[in-house]
C-alpha positions in Angstrom: 0.0 0.0 0.0 1.3 3.4 -0.9 1.5 6.3 1.5 -1.8 8.1 2.2 -3.8 5.2 0.7 -5.8 4.2 3.7 -9.0 5.6 5.2 -9.1 6.7 8.8 -11.8 6.7 11.3 -11.7 8.8 14.5 -13.8 7.6 17.4 -13.8 7.9 21.1 -13.6 4.1 21.3 -12.9 1.8 18.4 -15.1 -1.1 19.6 -18.3 -1.8 21.5 -22.0 -2.1 20.7 -22.3 1.5 19.4 -18.9 2.7 18.2 -17.8 -0.8 17.3 -20.8 -1.3 15.1 -20.1 2.0 13.3 -16.4 1.2 12.9 -17.2 -2.3 11.6 -19.5 -0.7 9.0 -16.7 1.7 7.9 -14.2 -1.2 7.7 -16.5 -3.2 5.5 -17.3 -0.3 3.2 -13.6 0.7 3.0 -12.7 -2.9 2.0 -15.4 -2.8 -0.7 -13.6 0.2 -2.2 -10.2 -1.5 -2.0 -9.0 0.7 0.9 -7.5 -0.3 4.2 -8.9 1.2 7.4 -6.9 2.7 10.3 -9.2 3.1 13.3 -7.9 5.7 15.8 -9.2 5.8 19.4 -9.2 9.4 20.5 -9.8 8.8 24.2 -7.0 7.4 26.5 -6.9 3.8 27.3 -9.3 3.0 30.2 -11.0 6.3 29.8 -14.4 6.9 31.3 -17.3 5.6 29.2 -19.1 8.9 29.3 -17.8 11.0 26.4 -19.1 14.4 25.2 -17.7 16.8 22.7 -14.4 15.1 22.1 -11.2 14.9 24.1 -9.5 18.3 24.1 -6.2 16.6 24.9 -6.2 14.7 21.6 -4.4 16.7 19.1 -1.9 14.3 17.6 -1.8 13.8 13.8 -2.0 10.0 14.2 -1.2 8.2 10.9 -1.7 11.3 8.8 1.1 10.1 6.5 -0.9 6.9 5.7 -4.5 8.3 5.6 -6.0 10.1 2.7 -9.4 10.9 4.3 -11.2 10.6 7.6 -14.6 9.6 8.9 -15.1 11.4 12.3 -17.6 10.0 14.8 -19.5 12.1 17.3 -17.5 13.0 20.4 -14.2 12.0 18.8 -12.3 15.2 18.4 -12.7 18.9 19.0 -13.6 21.3 16.1 -10.0 22.6 16.1 -8.7 19.2 15.1 -11.2 19.0 12.2 -10.0 22.4 11.0 -6.4 21.1 11.0 -7.5 18.2 8.9 -9.1 20.5 6.4 -5.9 22.7 6.3 -3.9 19.5 5.6 -6.1 18.7 2.6 -7.7 15.6 4.3 -11.4 15.2 3.3 -13.7 14.6 6.3 -17.1 13.1 6.6 -18.9 13.5 10.0 -21.1 10.7 11.4 -23.7 11.2 14.0 -23.1 14.9 14.5 -22.6 18.3 12.9 -20.1 21.0 13.9 -21.0 24.6 13.8 -18.7 26.5 11.4 -17.3 23.3 9.9 -19.2 22.7 6.6 -18.6 19.1 5.7 -20.8 16.2 4.7 -22.5 14.8 7.8 -24.3 11.4 7.9 -27.0 11.4 10.5 -29.9 9.2 11.6 -33.1 11.1 11.2 -33.3 12.1 14.8 -36.2 14.4 14.3 -38.4 11.8 12.5 -37.7 9.3 15.2 -38.7 11.5 18.1 -41.7 12.9 16.2 -42.9 9.3 15.8 -42.4 8.7 19.6 -44.2 11.8 20.8 -47.0 11.5 18.2 -47.5 7.9 19.3 -47.7 8.9 23.0 -50.2 11.6 22.2 -52.5 9.8 19.7 -52.3 6.2 20.9 -52.1 6.8 24.7 -53.6 10.2 25.2 -50.6 11.8 26.8 -50.7 15.5 27.4 -48.0 16.2 29.9 -44.7 14.8 28.4 -41.3 15.5 30.0 -37.9 15.2 28.4 -34.4 14.3 29.7 -31.2 14.4 27.8 -27.7 15.8 27.3 -28.3 18.8 25.0 -24.6 19.4 24.5 -24.7 16.5 22.1 -25.9 17.7 18.7 -28.0 14.6 18.0 -29.8 14.9 21.4 -30.4 18.6 20.7 -32.1 17.6 17.4 -34.3 15.1 19.3 -35.3 17.7 21.8 -36.2 20.2 19.1 -38.4 17.6 17.4 -40.1 16.9 20.7 -40.9 20.6 21.1 -42.1 20.8 17.5 -44.6 17.9 17.9 -46.0 19.4 21.2 -46.4 22.7 19.5 -48.2 21.1 16.6 -50.7 19.5 19.0 -51.2 22.7 21.0 -49.4 21.2 24.1 -47.1 22.9 26.5 -43.6 21.4 26.9 -43.2 19.3 30.0 -40.4 19.6 32.6 -36.9 19.4 31.1 -34.4 17.4 33.2 -30.8 17.8 32.1 -28.5 14.8 31.8 -24.8 15.3 32.1 -23.9 12.7 29.5 -25.6 10.1 27.3 -25.1 7.1 29.5 -26.6 6.0 32.8 -24.3 8.2 34.9 -25.7 11.2 33.2 -29.0 10.9 35.1 -28.4 12.6 38.5 -31.8 14.3 39.0 -34.1 13.0 41.7 -37.7 11.9 41.1 -38.8 15.0 42.9 -37.6 17.2 40.1 -39.8 15.3 37.7 -42.8 15.5 39.9 -42.4 19.1 41.1 -45.2 20.4 38.9 -47.3 17.3 39.0 -46.7 13.8 37.6 -46.3 13.8 33.8 -48.0 11.3 31.6 -44.7 10.3 29.9 -41.0 10.8 29.9 -39.0 10.9 26.6 -35.2 10.3 27.1 -32.6 11.4 24.6 -30.9 8.0 24.7 -31.7 4.5 25.9 -29.1 4.6 28.6 -30.5 7.8 30.0 -33.9 6.1 29.8 -32.6 3.0 31.7 -31.3 5.2 34.5 -34.5 7.2 34.6 -36.5 4.0 35.0 -34.3 3.1 38.0 -34.9 6.6 39.5 -38.7 6.2 39.0 -38.8 2.8 40.5 -36.9 3.9 43.6 -39.5 6.6 44.1 -42.3 4.0 43.9 -43.4 4.9 40.4 -44.3 2.0 38.1 -43.8 2.0 34.4 -46.1 1.8 32.4 -48.9 2.0 35.0 -47.9 5.4 36.5 -45.8 6.9 33.8 -44.8 6.0 30.2 -41.1 6.1 29.1 -39.3 5.9 25.8 -35.7 6.1 24.7 -33.6 6.3 21.6 -31.0 4.0 20.0 -32.7 0.7 20.5 -29.7 -0.9 22.2 -29.7 -4.7 22.8 -30.9 -4.4 26.4 -34.0 -2.4 25.4 -36.0 -5.5 24.4 -34.9 -7.5 27.4 -35.7 -5.0 30.2 -38.8 -5.2 32.4 -40.7 -3.4 31.1 -39.4 -3.6 27.6 -38.1 -0.2 26.6 -39.8 1.5 23.7 -37.1 3.1 21.5 -36.0 4.4 18.1 -33.6 2.2 16.1 -30.7 3.8 14.2 -29.3 2.5 11.0 -25.7 2.4 12.2 -24.3 0.1 9.5 -25.9 2.2 6.8 -24.6 5.4 8.3 -21.1 4.1 8.2 -21.4 2.9 4.6 -22.9 6.1 3.4 -20.1 8.0 5.1 -17.4 6.0 3.3 -19.3 6.4 0.0 -19.3 10.2 0.5 -15.6 10.2 1.5 -14.6 8.1 -1.6 -16.5 10.5 -3.8 -14.5 13.4 -2.4 -11.2 11.5 -2.9 -12.2 10.8 -6.5 -12.5 14.6 -7.0 -16.2 14.9 -6.9 -17.7 18.1 -5.3 -19.8 16.6 -2.5 -22.3 19.1 -1.0 -21.4 19.8 2.6 -24.9 19.1 3.9 -26.5 16.6 6.3 -27.4 13.3 4.8 -30.3 11.8 6.8 -31.0 8.1 7.0 -34.4 6.8 8.3 -35.0 5.8 11.9 -37.7 3.5 13.2 -39.8 3.7 16.3 -40.2 0.4 18.1 -43.2 0.5 20.5 -42.9 -1.7 23.6 -44.3 -2.1 27.1 -42.7 1.0 28.5 -44.7 3.3 26.2 -47.9 1.6 27.1 -48.0 -0.9 24.3 -48.3 -3.9 26.6 -49.7 -6.1 24.0 -47.0 -5.4 21.4 -45.6 -8.9 21.6 -49.0 -10.6 20.9 -49.9 -8.8 17.7 -48.4 -7.0 14.7 -49.5 -3.6 13.4 -52.5 -3.8 11.1 -51.8 -4.0 7.3 -54.7 -3.3 4.9 -54.2 -6.0 2.4 -56.0 -9.2 1.7 -53.2 -11.2 -0.1 -51.6 -13.3 2.6 -48.3 -13.8 0.6 -48.0 -10.1 0.0 -48.7 -9.3 3.7 -46.0 -11.9 4.7 -43.5 -10.4 2.3 -44.3 -6.9 3.6 -43.8 -8.0 7.2 -40.4 -9.6 6.3 -39.2 -6.6 4.2 -40.0 -4.4 7.2 -37.3 -6.2 9.2 -34.5 -5.2 6.8 -32.0 -2.6 8.2 -31.6 0.7 6.4 -28.9 0.2 3.8 -27.8 1.8 0.5 -30.1 1.3 -2.5 -28.1 -1.6 -4.1 -28.0 -3.5 -0.9 -31.6 -2.7 -0.1 -32.7 -4.2 -3.4 -30.9 -7.4 -2.6 -32.5 -7.4 0.9 -36.0 -6.9 -0.5 -35.4 -9.7 -3.0 -34.2 -12.1 -0.2 -37.1 -11.2 2.1 -39.7 -11.7 -0.7 -38.0 -15.0 -1.6 -38.2 -16.1 2.1 -41.9 -15.2 2.1 -42.6 -17.2 -1.0 -40.6 -20.2 0.1 -42.4 -20.1 3.5 -45.8 -19.8 2.0 -45.1 -22.6 -0.4 -43.8 -24.8 2.5 -47.0 -24.2 4.6 -49.3 -24.9 1.7 -47.4 -28.1 1.0 -47.6 -29.0 4.7 -51.3 -28.6 4.6 -51.4 -31.3 2.0 -49.1 -33.5 4.1 -45.8 -32.7 2.4 -43.3 -31.4 5.1 -40.2 -31.7 2.9 -40.1 -27.9 2.2 -40.2 -26.8 5.9 -36.5 -27.0 6.3 -35.9 -24.8 3.3 -38.4 -22.2 4.6 -36.7 -22.2 8.0 -33.3 -21.7 6.3 -34.5 -18.7 4.4 -36.0 -17.1 7.5 -32.8 -17.9 9.5 -30.9 -15.8 7.0 -33.2 -12.8 7.7 -32.8 -13.4 11.5 -29.0 -13.5 11.1 -29.1 -10.0 9.6 -30.7 -8.6 12.7 -30.4 -11.2 15.5 -32.5 -9.7 18.2 -35.7 -10.7 20.0 -37.8 -8.1 18.0 -36.9 -9.7 14.7 -37.6 -13.2 16.0 -41.0 -12.0 17.3 -42.0 -10.3 14.0 -41.0 -13.4 12.0 -42.9 -15.7 14.3 -46.1 -13.6 14.3 -45.9 -13.0 10.5 -45.7 -16.7 9.8 -48.5 -17.5 12.2 -50.6 -14.7 10.6 -50.1 -16.2 7.2 -50.9 -19.7 8.4 -54.1 -18.5 10.0 -55.2 -17.1 6.7 -54.8 -20.4 4.8 -58.0 -22.2 3.8 -58.5 -25.2 6.1 -60.9 -27.9 5.1 -60.9 -29.9 8.3 -59.1 -30.4 11.6 -56.5 -32.7 10.1 -55.4 -30.0 7.7 -55.3 -27.4 10.5 -53.1 -29.7 12.5 -50.7 -30.3 9.7 -50.4 -26.5 9.1 -49.9 -25.9 12.8 -47.2 -28.6 12.9 -45.5 -26.9 10.0 -45.6 -23.5 11.8 -44.3 -25.1 14.9 -41.4 -26.8 13.1 -40.4 -23.4 11.6 -40.6 -21.7 15.0 -38.5 -24.4 16.7 -35.9 -24.1 13.9 -35.8 -20.3 14.4 -35.6 -20.8 18.1 -32.6 -23.2 17.8 -31.0 -20.7 15.4 -31.4 -17.9 18.0 -30.1 -20.2 20.7 -27.0 -21.0 18.7 -26.4 -17.3 18.1 -26.7 -16.7 21.8 -24.4 -19.6 22.6 -21.9 -18.1 20.2 -22.1 -14.8 22.0 -21.6 -16.4 25.4 -18.7 -18.5 24.2 -17.1 -15.4 22.6 -17.5 -13.4 25.8 -16.2 -16.3 27.8 -13.2 -16.4 25.5 -12.6 -12.6 26.0 -12.7 -13.0 29.8 -10.2 -15.8 29.6 -7.9 -13.8 27.3 -8.1 -10.8 29.6 -7.3 -13.0 32.6 -4.3 -14.5 30.8 -3.2 -11.1 29.6 -3.4 -9.6 33.1 -1.3 -12.4 34.6 1.3 -12.1 31.8 1.8 -8.4 31.8 1.3 -7.6 35.5 2.7 -10.7 37.2 5.1 -12.6 35.0 8.7 -11.4 34.8 9.7 -13.3 31.7 7.5 -11.0 29.6 8.7 -7.5 28.7 5.7 -5.1 28.1 7.6 -3.2 25.4 7.9 -6.3 23.3 4.5 -6.7 21.6 4.9 -10.4 21.2 2.6 -10.7 24.2 -0.2 -9.8 21.7 0.1 -13.5 20.7 -2.1 -14.2 23.8 -4.9 -12.2 22.0 -6.6 -12.7 18.7 -4.5 -9.9 17.2 -2.5 -10.7 14.0 0.3 -8.1 14.4 1.4 -5.3 16.7 3.8 -2.3 17.1 4.6 -0.1 20.1 5.9 3.4 20.0 7.3 4.4 23.4 7.6 8.1 24.4 11.1 9.1 25.4 12.1 11.7 28.2 11.8 14.6 25.7 8.6 13.4 24.1 10.2 11.7 21.2 8.7 8.4 19.9 10.8 5.2 19.4 9.3 2.0 18.0 10.3 -1.3 19.6 10.6 -4.3 17.3 7.1 -5.3 16.1 5.4 -8.6 16.2 3.3 -10.6 13.7 1.6 -13.9 14.1 2.3 -15.2 10.6 5.6 -15.1 8.7 6.2 -11.9 6.7 8.4 -8.8 6.5 9.8 -7.7 9.9 8.1 -4.7 11.6 11.3 -2.8 12.4 12.2 -0.7 15.5 13.5 2.8 15.3 12.6 6.5 15.8 9.2 7.6 14.4 6.8 10.4 14.3 3.1 10.0 15.2 2.2 10.9 11.7 4.2 7.9 10.4 2.9 5.5 13.1 2.2 2.7 12.7 4.9 1.6 10.2 3.9 0.5 6.7 5.0 -3.1 7.6 2.2 -3.3 10.2 -0.3 -1.9 7.7 0.7 -4.5 5.2 0.1 -7.3 7.8 -3.6 -6.6 7.7 -5.6 -9.1 5.7 -9.1 -8.7 4.2 -11.6 -8.3 7.0 -9.0 -6.9 9.4 -8.5 -3.4 10.7 -5.5 -1.5 12.0 -6.2 0.0 15.4 -4.2 2.8 17.1 -4.7 3.6 20.7 -2.8 5.9 23.0 -1.0 4.0 25.8 -2.1 6.5 28.5 -3.8 5.9 31.8 -4.4 8.9 34.0 -1.3 11.0 34.0 1.0 8.2 32.7 1.5 8.7 29.0 3.8 5.9 27.6 3.2 6.3 23.8 1.1 4.4 21.4 -0.1 0.9 20.6 -1.1 -0.3 17.2 -2.4 -3.7 16.3 -4.2 -5.6 13.6 -7.4 -7.3 14.5 -11.1 -7.5 13.7 -13.6 -5.0 15.1 -15.1 -6.1 18.4 -18.8 -5.0 18.7 -20.2 -7.5 21.2 -18.9 -5.7 24.4 -19.6 -2.4 26.0 -17.9 0.6 24.3 -14.5 1.1 25.8 -14.2 -2.5 26.9 -12.9 -3.9 23.6 -9.6 -5.9 23.5 -7.5 -3.2 21.9 -8.4 -0.7 24.6 -7.7 -3.3 27.3 -4.3 -4.0 25.7 -3.3 -0.4 25.7 -4.3 0.1 29.3 -2.5 -3.0 30.5 0.6 -2.0 28.5 0.6 1.4 30.2 0.1 -0.1 33.7 2.7 -2.8 33.1 5.4 -0.3 32.0 4.6 1.8 35.1 5.0 -1.2 37.3 8.3 -2.2 35.7 9.6 1.4 36.3 8.4 1.3 39.9 10.0 -2.0 40.5 13.3 -0.8 39.0 13.1 2.4 41.1 12.5 0.4 44.2 15.4 -1.9 43.3 17.6 1.1 42.8 16.5 2.6 46.1 17.1 -0.7 47.9 20.6 -0.9 46.4 21.6 2.8 46.5 22.4 5.4 49.1 19.5 7.9 49.1 21.8 10.9 49.5 24.6 10.3 47.0 23.0 7.7 44.7 26.1 5.5 45.1 25.6 1.8 45.8 24.9 1.3 49.5 26.7 -1.1 51.8 24.7 -4.2 50.9 25.0 -3.5 47.2 28.7 -2.9 47.4 29.2 -6.1 49.4 27.5 -8.0 46.6 30.0 -6.5 44.1 32.8 -7.5 46.4 31.6 -11.1 46.7 31.5 -11.3 42.9 35.1 -10.0 42.8 36.2 -12.6 45.3 34.5 -15.3 43.2 36.4 -14.1 40.1 39.7 -14.1 42.0 39.1 -17.8 42.9 37.9 -19.0 39.5 39.9 -16.7 37.1 42.7 -15.4 39.2 41.5 -11.9 38.5 43.0 -9.4 41.0 41.2 -6.6 42.7 41.8 -4.0 45.4 39.4 -2.5 47.9 39.8 1.1 49.1 38.4 2.4 52.3 37.9 6.2 52.3 37.3 8.4 55.4 36.9 12.1 55.0 39.1 14.2 57.2 37.5 17.4 58.5 34.0 16.6 57.5 32.7 16.8 61.1 33.9 20.3 61.5 32.1 21.3 58.2 28.9 19.6 59.3 28.9 21.1 62.8 29.8 24.7 61.8 27.9 25.0 58.5 25.0 22.7 59.2 23.8 19.3 58.1 22.4 20.7 54.8 25.8 21.9 53.8 27.4 18.6 55.0 25.0 16.7 52.8 25.8 18.8 49.8 29.5 18.1 50.5 28.9 14.4 50.6 27.0 14.5 47.3 29.9 16.5 45.7 32.5 14.0 47.0 30.4 11.1 45.5 30.3 12.9 42.1 34.1 13.4 42.1 34.6 9.8 43.1 32.5 8.6 40.1 34.6 10.7 37.7 37.8 9.2 39.1 36.9 5.6 38.5 37.2 3.5 35.4 34.2 1.7 33.8 35.0 -1.6 35.5 35.4 -0.1 39.0 32.7 0.4 41.6 32.2 2.9 44.5 29.8 2.8 47.4 28.9 4.8 50.5 29.6 2.8 53.6 27.9 5.2 56.0 28.5 8.7 57.4 31.6 10.2 55.7 33.0 6.8 54.7 33.2 5.4 51.2 34.4 2.2 49.6 35.9 1.6 46.2 36.5 -1.7 44.3 39.3 -1.4 41.8 39.0 -4.3 39.3 42.0 -6.0 37.7 44.4 -4.0 39.8 47.2 -5.1 42.2 49.6 -3.3 44.5 52.0 -1.2 42.4 52.3 1.9 40.2 48.7 1.6 38.8 47.2 1.4 42.2 49.3 4.3 43.5 48.2 6.4 40.5 44.5 5.7 41.1 44.7 6.4 44.8 46.5 9.6 44.1 43.9 10.7 41.6 41.1 10.0 44.0 42.9 11.8 46.8 43.6 14.9 44.7 40.1 15.1 43.5 38.5 14.8 46.9 40.9 17.3 48.5 40.3 20.0 45.9 38.1 22.9 47.2 34.3 22.7 47.0 32.1 25.7 46.2 28.9 25.3 48.2 26.7 28.3 47.7 28.6 31.4 49.0 31.2 29.2 50.7 34.4 27.4 49.6 35.1 24.3 51.6 38.0 21.9 51.7 38.4 18.5 53.3 41.0 15.8 53.3 40.7 12.1 52.9 42.4 9.0 54.4 42.5 6.0 52.1 43.2 2.5 53.2 43.8 -0.4 50.8 43.4 -4.2 50.8 44.2 -6.7 48.1 41.7 -9.4 47.2 43.5 -12.7 47.8 42.3 -16.2 46.7 41.4 -17.2 50.3 40.0 -14.0 51.6 36.4 -13.2 52.6 34.4 -10.0 52.5 34.7 -9.5 56.2 38.5 -9.9 56.1 38.9 -7.6 53.2 36.8 -4.8 54.8 38.7 -5.3 58.1 42.0 -5.0 56.4 41.0 -2.0 54.4 39.6 -0.3 57.5 42.8 -1.0 59.5 44.9 0.3 56.6 42.8 3.5 56.5 43.3 4.1 60.3 47.0 3.6 59.9 47.1 6.3 57.2 45.0 8.6 59.3 47.3 8.1 62.3 50.3 8.8 60.3 48.8 12.1 59.0 47.3 13.2 62.4 48.2 16.7 63.2 48.5 17.8 59.6 46.2 20.5 58.2 43.9 18.4 56.2 40.8 20.7 56.2 40.0 24.4 56.2 37.0 26.7 55.7 37.0 29.9 53.7 34.1 32.3 54.0 32.8 33.8 51.8 33.6 32.6 48.3 35.2 35.1 46.0 
């Protein structure tokens, strides 16, 4: 793939039931156009699930070198980022939102039509006159829903009910108490801007002793999976998420092909789904009335109504499939009435295909009721014929039920697998010490096919570690990179058909470690923000932090806190290693024991702070005097130890001791003072039969002999102030 040949999608999360469904649609559409997709998560790993208006901290030009145009989801980035894309010549299509002052094509579900259907239904079918609204109006789509709510009330001559603000679009956004809703009298109904707001509102109402639908009706928006499984079942408005994604890619490709695409909203139809919470308590027992006498035509119409909103070409294929399923089912039931059951299996197979396209309880309910409705309309000569038709319907229903059960089992097994993978990944990255987090080969524990990590250096620079890929192929090389060039081309080329390249910031809280990129399929069967790639980025960040903390603790355990030199225990370990080398290899070594002369006077007269600064300066000079193979340590107080490797008594040792003595005895400038100290240095050679204790005793004795010989000499002085 050449540079700037991929499409990019910007989303707060790159998986989950909402954003994951959108990203999956973009990926499928991009592949149909022969383009690769790079999905960029704009929120940090392990970010809060409540997102509104984009993350202002996200400003990195991620993968701009590889991406020719972007699809930007709601809440992904700030307007300033979109403006930068425009200045860079990158076409953008918005999905699920519009941005004031940023005139670009925007693909939207018809929020207004959906809410108009809800409010009109509440007024006409259930006689509601006092209808309240709750939602997060900072989200442009919720604002559109609220405006449509007001519009319908005005058209019916009704005053708006109480407005209860939500702080975000999920459950945590509902913080108002039931008293706020009831302050001006109990409303007939409550319309929520999203299903998750509605779910939280139902909980608030229940806690206040209000029963839905007996005391108040409630409706949401989004028709999430849980909506049809709640008690009461939540009335909602379904959005054509897959169709929105595909339309966005179509508009983006038209721009990339040089076409002048009008920068206007492109609305896709939504569908109101009445359920128990809006007062339609018998919705499961009957279907909406259709004025047509032809049973086959009615069955076909019912099945076509199940099709998701898609582009025209796909819609035509869907209608053809639905009408074929209706014809095959009708033929099978007519044959069953005559005693021929051989066609039942084919009918069940056609209906299962429809169910697979929208595998939810609502689809299964409509198919079941539609087939029963057709069967009831068949001419029945006697009880035997009725029994045969009933058995045929039952066989179809059982087959559909088994199909649904298999799908549910597949979901359970998939989620069970994800839990197992997360457990294994947690143990590997957080507990095992044979796995290095910066080596992406641990991605082999996940379904990912390839991975690359760009770690942030101390000055903000990015450096790639060697990449990993599951199958043989060109190596994914390490090296410095820019965020615009990340991930490397070799990782992009590792993506096969049906796979997407994901990029997520490895940042949790204040810890920003860089970026993780991997190749995998889109995960849309978990909550938004709980997909595998997000978990991997979070665990990578935490694991790197833990390794740093462990190394810091190790350094602190082995180092003197004041000077940073190895402490007594660490130096003794080095000394034991030197003794072992002397025994096995005959390698010589010498230990120096240093005691500062005059340090106590400095410490007492100028204070402990100055004394500490002097010790730090002595340690620095000591480091500069030593060779790479030597080691120094602080023994305690004003005493230091030095291990000189591969040295014996003689001129070399005398030269090293003299260098150390001269360096330490040179004046020290400590603020406005100049300080001088002396040093007494004892030596001890490492013999083949010696021990640590004997070496230290000998070096200590040697030091005291030197000190005694020099006693009375002027080995320290103070000069105040400094020139």
